[in-house]
Every structure is written in C-alpha cells, then in structure tokens.
N, CA, C and O of each residue as an XYZ file, in Angstrom:
372
protein
N     255.932    104.480    131.546
C     257.004    103.508    131.491
C     257.422    103.074    132.905
O     257.701    101.896    133.130
N     257.466    104.019    133.857
C     257.870    103.666    135.226
C     256.887    102.687    135.853
O     257.280    101.785    136.592
N     255.596    102.874    135.550
C     254.584    101.928    136.042
C     254.879    100.527    135.506
O     254.828     99.551    136.255
N     255.182    100.427    134.228
C     255.478     99.124    133.624
C     256.703     98.491    134.273
O     256.725     97.287    134.530
N     257.709     99.294    134.534
C     258.923     98.792    135.175
C     258.636     98.296    136.591
O     259.130     97.241    136.992
N     257.834     99.059    137.355
C     257.488     98.641    138.724
C     256.680     97.340    138.702
O     256.913     96.444    139.513
N     255.730     97.246    137.769
C     254.910     96.043    137.677
C     255.781     94.835    137.318
O     255.606     93.758    137.888
N     256.703     95.002    136.390
C     257.579     93.904    135.975
C     258.463     93.441    137.129
O     258.704     92.243    137.281
N     258.946     94.377    137.942
C     259.770     94.016    139.093
C     258.985     93.198    140.111
O     259.563     92.390    140.840
N     257.676     93.404    140.164
C     256.822     92.628    141.075
C     256.416     91.293    140.458
O     255.618     90.550    141.030
N     256.976     90.997    139.283
C     256.743     89.730    138.596
C     255.257     89.522    138.243
O     254.731     88.414    138.347
N     254.602     90.607    137.826
C     253.198     90.543    137.422
C     253.131     90.496    135.900
O     253.613     91.400    135.218
N     252.532     89.436    135.380
C     252.348     89.295    133.946
C     251.054     89.978    133.523
O     250.030     89.848    134.194
N     251.100     90.704    132.412
C     249.911     91.369    131.881
C     249.596     90.787    130.514
O     250.484     90.601    129.681
N     248.326     90.505    130.297
C     247.842     90.019    129.011
C     246.989     91.125    128.426
O     245.989     91.532    129.018
N     247.390     91.612    127.251
C     246.796     92.826    126.694
C     246.200     92.534    125.321
O     246.880     92.040    124.422
N     244.917     92.852    125.183
C     244.245     92.852    123.887
C     244.107     94.312    123.491
O     243.554     95.108    124.251
N     244.596     94.672    122.328
C     244.611     96.078    121.942
C     244.470     96.246    120.439
O     244.619     95.294    119.672
N     244.182     97.468    120.038
C     244.157     97.790    118.618
C     245.591     97.945    118.132
O     246.470     98.365    118.884
N     245.819     97.603    116.869
C     247.146     97.742    116.271
C     247.381     99.221    115.931
O     246.564     99.856    115.264
N     248.490     99.742    116.395
C     248.878    101.122    116.092
C     250.402    101.193    116.186
O     251.056    100.234    116.597
N     250.943    102.318    115.808
C     252.386    102.499    115.909
C     252.849    102.328    117.358
O     253.880    101.710    117.624
N     252.081    102.877    118.276
C     252.414    102.802    119.706
C     252.366    101.359    120.203
O     253.278    100.901    120.891
N     251.295    100.645    119.851
C     251.159     99.276    120.372
C     252.135     98.316    119.699
O     252.560     97.340    120.317
N     252.499     98.578    118.440
C     253.528     97.752    117.789
C     254.865     97.943    118.498
O     255.621     96.986    118.664
N     255.161     99.168    118.917
C     256.382     99.452    119.674
C     256.322     98.775    121.041
O     257.315     98.221    121.512
N     255.133     98.825    121.683
C     254.952     98.144    122.978
C     255.241     96.655    122.836
O     255.921     96.064    123.676
N     254.725     96.056    121.776
C     254.911     94.614    121.576
C     256.389     94.272    121.412
O     256.847     93.225    121.870
N     257.129     95.162    120.756
C     258.557     94.923    120.532
C     259.303     94.742    121.859
O     260.237     93.946    121.948
N     258.885     95.486    122.886
C     259.557     95.445    124.186
C     258.724     94.741    125.258
O     259.004     94.879    126.449
N     257.726     94.005    124.851
C     256.776     93.422    125.801
C     257.425     92.459    126.796
O     257.010     92.408    127.954
N     258.417     91.708    126.376
C     259.053     90.764    127.293
C     259.774     91.478    128.436
O     259.870     90.942    129.541
N     260.281     92.681    128.175
C     260.961     93.454    129.219
C     260.007     93.825    130.352
O     260.419     93.984    131.501
N     258.727     93.960    130.009
C     257.728     94.404    130.984
C     256.742     93.308    131.362
O     255.718     93.581    131.989
N     257.047     92.066    130.983
C     256.188     90.909    131.291
C     254.787     91.078    130.711
O     253.792     90.724    131.343
N     254.727     91.627    129.494
C     253.463     91.777    128.777
C     253.367     90.716    127.688
O     254.364     90.368    127.055
N     252.183     90.217    127.481
C     251.880     89.412    126.309
C     250.770     90.169    125.596
O     249.715     90.439    126.170
N     251.023     90.507    124.335
C     250.097     91.364    123.599
C     249.544     90.628    122.393
O     250.276     89.973    121.652
N     248.231     90.750    122.213
C     247.561     90.278    121.006
C     246.759     91.437    120.448
O     246.277     92.297    121.185
N     246.626     91.443    119.119
C     245.916     92.535    118.473
C     244.500     92.125    118.100
O     244.254     91.028    117.597
N     243.584     93.039    118.362
C     242.183     92.854    118.006
C     242.015     93.044    116.500
O     242.874     93.648    115.858
N     240.929     92.540    115.931
C     240.693     92.753    114.496
C     240.671     94.246    114.145
O     240.283     95.079    114.965
N     241.090     94.570    112.922
C     241.209     95.968    112.489
C     239.914     96.758    112.634
O     239.950     97.950    112.938
N     238.784     96.117    112.422
C     237.505     96.835    112.462
C     237.050     97.185    113.882
O     236.055     97.889    114.053
N     237.766     96.703    114.899
C     237.394     96.959    116.291
C     237.577     98.431    116.635
O     238.634     99.013    116.392
N     236.539     99.019    117.199
C     236.595    100.424    117.613
C     236.133    100.513    119.068
O     234.936    100.561    119.352
N     237.083    100.532    119.962
C     236.775    100.580    121.392
C     236.981    101.987    121.932
O     237.866    102.718    121.487
N     236.149    102.350    122.898
C     236.293    103.661    123.541
C     236.519    103.518    125.044
O     236.502    104.503    125.782
N     236.731    102.277    125.486
C     237.026    102.040    126.899
C     238.162    101.023    127.033
O     238.400    100.203    126.146
N     238.840    101.104    128.150
C     239.789    100.069    128.566
C     239.092     99.223    129.615
O     238.255     99.718    130.371
N     239.433     97.973    129.657
C     238.898     97.070    130.669
C     240.090     96.415    131.353
O     240.907     95.760    130.705
N     240.183     96.598    132.661
C     241.274     96.015    133.430
C     240.662     95.020    134.409
O     239.807     95.372    135.221
N     241.118     93.761    134.316
C     240.602     92.715    135.198
C     241.746     92.211    136.055
O     242.737     91.688    135.544
N     241.601     92.372    137.367
C     242.540     91.802    138.319
C     241.704     91.021    139.330
O     240.492     91.228    139.403
N     242.307     90.140    140.101
C     241.506     89.300    141.001
C     240.580     90.055    141.946
O     239.519     89.542    142.300
N     240.952     91.247    142.355
C     240.144     91.952    143.348
C     239.209     93.013    142.772
O     238.347     93.526    143.486
N     239.367     93.348    141.490
C     238.493     94.377    140.922
C     238.488     94.365    139.404
O     239.373     93.818    138.745
N     237.457     94.990    138.890
C     237.294     95.228    137.458
C     237.220     96.737    137.294
O     236.440     97.402    137.974
N     238.030     97.278    136.393
C     238.025     98.709    136.151
C     237.651     98.939    134.689
O     238.293     98.413    133.779
N     236.610     99.727    134.483
C     236.200    100.127    133.145
C     236.526    101.602    133.029
O     235.993    102.429    133.768
N     237.413    101.926    132.088
C     237.951    103.280    131.963
C     237.610    103.819    130.581
O     238.088    103.298    129.573
N     236.789    104.853    130.529
C     236.438    105.478    129.253
C     237.595    106.349    128.804
O     238.072    107.194    129.561
N     238.055    106.143    127.554
C     239.244    106.848    127.068
C     238.913    108.011    126.142
O     239.812    108.628    125.571
N     237.629    108.310    125.992
C     237.211    109.495    125.235
C     236.496    110.432    126.211
O     235.934    109.978    127.207
N     236.516    111.716    125.934
C     235.834    112.643    126.844
C     234.340    112.355    126.926
O     233.723    112.011    125.917
N     233.763    112.488    128.085
C     234.411    112.798    129.356
C     235.121    111.556    129.908
O     234.534    110.476    129.980
N     236.375    111.720    130.292
C     237.170    110.631    130.852
C     236.576    110.254    132.204
O     236.361    111.109    133.064
N     236.317    108.964    132.376
C     235.777    108.497    133.654
C     236.103    107.022    133.809
O     236.519    106.356    132.861
N     235.905    106.528    135.017
C     236.151    105.112    135.286
C     235.122    104.590    136.272
O     234.582    105.326    137.099
N     234.873    103.296    136.154
C     233.996    102.597    137.085
C     234.813    101.449    137.673
O     235.448    100.695    136.936
N     234.797    101.320    138.980
C     235.493    100.232    139.662
C     234.432     99.308    140.249
O     233.532     99.745    140.965
N     234.556     98.026    139.932
C     233.611     97.022    140.426
C     234.398     96.008    141.246
O     235.410     95.483    140.783
N     233.940     95.733    142.453
C     234.621     94.787    143.338
C     233.771     93.548    143.613
O     234.046     92.815    144.563
N     232.763     93.306    142.815
C     231.887     92.152    142.962
C     232.549     90.934    142.311
O     232.835     90.949    141.114
N     232.795     89.876    143.100
C     233.526     88.700    142.618
C     232.861     88.040    141.413
O     233.555     87.599    140.497
N     231.529     87.963    141.396
C     230.827     87.334    140.272
C     231.037     88.115    138.982
O     231.269     87.530    137.924
N     230.956     89.425    139.074
C     231.152     90.264    137.888
C     232.600     90.186    137.417
O     232.864     90.123    136.216
N     233.533     90.189    138.360
C     234.955     90.054    138.013
C     235.192     88.726    137.307
O     235.840     88.690    136.261
N     234.678     87.637    137.862
C     234.889     86.317    137.276
C     234.259     86.196    135.887
O     234.853     85.596    134.992
N     233.076     86.754    135.702
C     232.433     86.714    134.388
C     233.275     87.458    133.352
O     233.473     86.969    132.240
N     233.769     88.640    133.722
C     234.595     89.405    132.788
C     235.926     88.718    132.520
O     236.437     88.787    131.403
N     236.489     88.067    133.507
C     237.728     87.305    133.313
C     237.494     86.167    132.327
O     238.322     85.926    131.448
N     236.377     85.468    132.465
C     236.052     84.384    131.540
C     235.831     84.912    130.117
O     236.273     84.293    129.149
N     235.156     86.040    129.992
C     234.946     86.629    128.665
C     236.281     87.056    128.046
O     236.499     86.874    126.849
N     237.173     87.624    128.865
C     238.498     87.984    128.369
C     239.237     86.737    127.888
O     239.835     86.742    126.812
N     239.196     85.676    128.682
C     239.893     84.443    128.316
C     239.351     83.853    127.017
O     240.119     83.370    126.185
N     238.042     83.891    126.844
C     237.452     83.398    125.605
C     237.925     84.207    124.406
O     238.285     83.642    123.373
N     237.926     85.508    124.542
C     238.384     86.381    123.474
C     239.870     86.163    123.218
O     240.296     86.066    122.067
N     240.651     86.087    124.275
C     242.098     85.872    124.157
C     242.382     84.591    123.374
O     243.207     84.586    122.460
N     241.699     83.510    123.736
C     241.930     82.223    123.092
C     241.477     82.209    121.626
O     241.959     81.397    120.836
N     240.556     83.101    121.264
C     240.056     83.114    119.892
C     240.968     83.895    118.933
O     240.803     83.807    117.716
N     241.914     84.646    119.469
C     242.812     85.459    118.645
C     244.159     84.766    118.544
O     244.768     84.411    119.554
N     244.605     84.584    117.346
C     245.902     83.908    117.110
C     247.012     84.902    116.926
O     248.162     84.512    116.720
C-alpha cells in the first residue's frame, strides 16, 4: 500500500490488466486514490507472470515458484511490449 501511495504522490498513472479476484475487486474500488485504471482479463486467463512496462524497462516477474524476474532495457523490446499491451487494453471493455 505504501508503494501505491508513493507512486500516486508522484502523479504516476498505472494501467493494470489483471484477473478478477476478491483482492483485485477491492483494488478497483480504491483505484482512483492510487491513480490506477484497472481492467479485468477474461475468466479463462491463467497467467503465471506479471509484466511491467515503463519507458526505460520491461520487467517480467514470475509469480509462481521459483520466483524470478527478468529486466529488459532494450528500447525495441520495450516498445513492442507497450504496443501489445495497448492492443490488449483497447480490446477489453
């Protein structure tokens, strides 16, 4: 929660695609407080990684054991993943 508060104070907007759960429904309820915009993925979606795209890096974080992450700082790869995120974002109502 403190991370979300710090990010919101820096006026950083986050766009989040996530699975629907009790936790994420609660997050959505308070999303405006933390400058989050949340959309839910289709129910059949089963993801085992998080993908974080920011202008300077792409972080792929595996959320099942073994927990690990890959950081990519290649602009072409970042831009491609940003475009794929935008396409997916726009396809979900």
